[in-house]
C-alpha positions in Angstrom: 3.0 -11.0 -1.9 5.5 -10.2 0.6 5.8 -8.1 3.7 8.7 -6.0 2.8 7.9 -2.3 1.9 8.3 -1.8 -2.1 9.7 1.9 -3.1 7.4 3.9 -5.5 7.8 7.3 -6.6 4.9 9.8 -6.4 4.6 13.8 -7.8 3.2 15.8 -4.9 2.4 19.4 -6.2 5.2 19.1 -9.1 7.7 17.6 -6.7 9.0 14.0 -6.9 9.0 11.8 -3.8 9.7 8.2 -3.0 7.3 6.2 -0.7 8.1 2.6 0.8 5.0 0.5 1.4 4.2 -2.7 1.7 2.4 -4.4 -1.5 -0.8 -5.0 0.1 -1.3 -0.9 1.1 0.1 -0.1 -2.2 -2.8 -2.7 -4.0 -5.4 -1.0 -1.7 -4.2 2.7 -2.1 -4.7 2.2 -6.0 -8.0 0.7 -5.4 -8.9 3.8 -3.2 -8.0 6.4 -5.6 -9.6 4.4 -8.2 -13.0 4.3 -6.5 -12.9 8.3 -5.3 -11.9 8.7 -9.1 -8.6 10.3 -8.5 -5.2 10.0 -9.5 -2.6 8.3 -7.0 -0.4 11.5 -7.0 -3.7 13.8 -6.4 -5.0 11.2 -3.4 -1.2 11.2 -2.0 -0.8 15.0 -2.2 -4.1 15.5 -0.3 -3.0 12.9 2.3 0.0 14.8 2.5 -1.5 18.2 3.3 -3.5 16.8 6.3 -0.8 14.5 7.9 1.0 17.0 10.1 4.6 16.6 10.8 4.5 13.9 13.4 4.1 11.2 10.7 5.8 10.4 7.6 4.0 10.6 4.3 4.1 6.5 4.3 2.6 6.2 7.8 -0.2 8.7 7.1 -1.3 6.5 3.8 -1.0 3.3 5.6 -3.7 5.2 8.4 -5.8 6.5 5.5 -6.0 2.8 3.7 -6.9 1.4 7.2 -9.5 3.9 7.6 -11.1 3.5 4.2 -11.0 -0.4 4.8 -12.7 -0.2 8.2 -15.1 2.2 6.4 -16.2 -0.1 4.1 -16.6 -3.0 7.0 -18.5 -0.8 8.8 -21.1 0.0 5.6 
């Protein structure tokens, strides 16, 4: 596992985009989507809708993953 971001393609509301995240974040993001019973593109679109314009999608996904992991630890 490397700390270098890896670019992946996503489809958000019918539009293709690419997001670069470190492998650890991609793995957790996939696991979270699966645990929530959502397709990865669906979860990414939900995050995109709520992120605001001050943060990029990759940053918003990282924050989402961190919040989800913290919630697991706090339970």
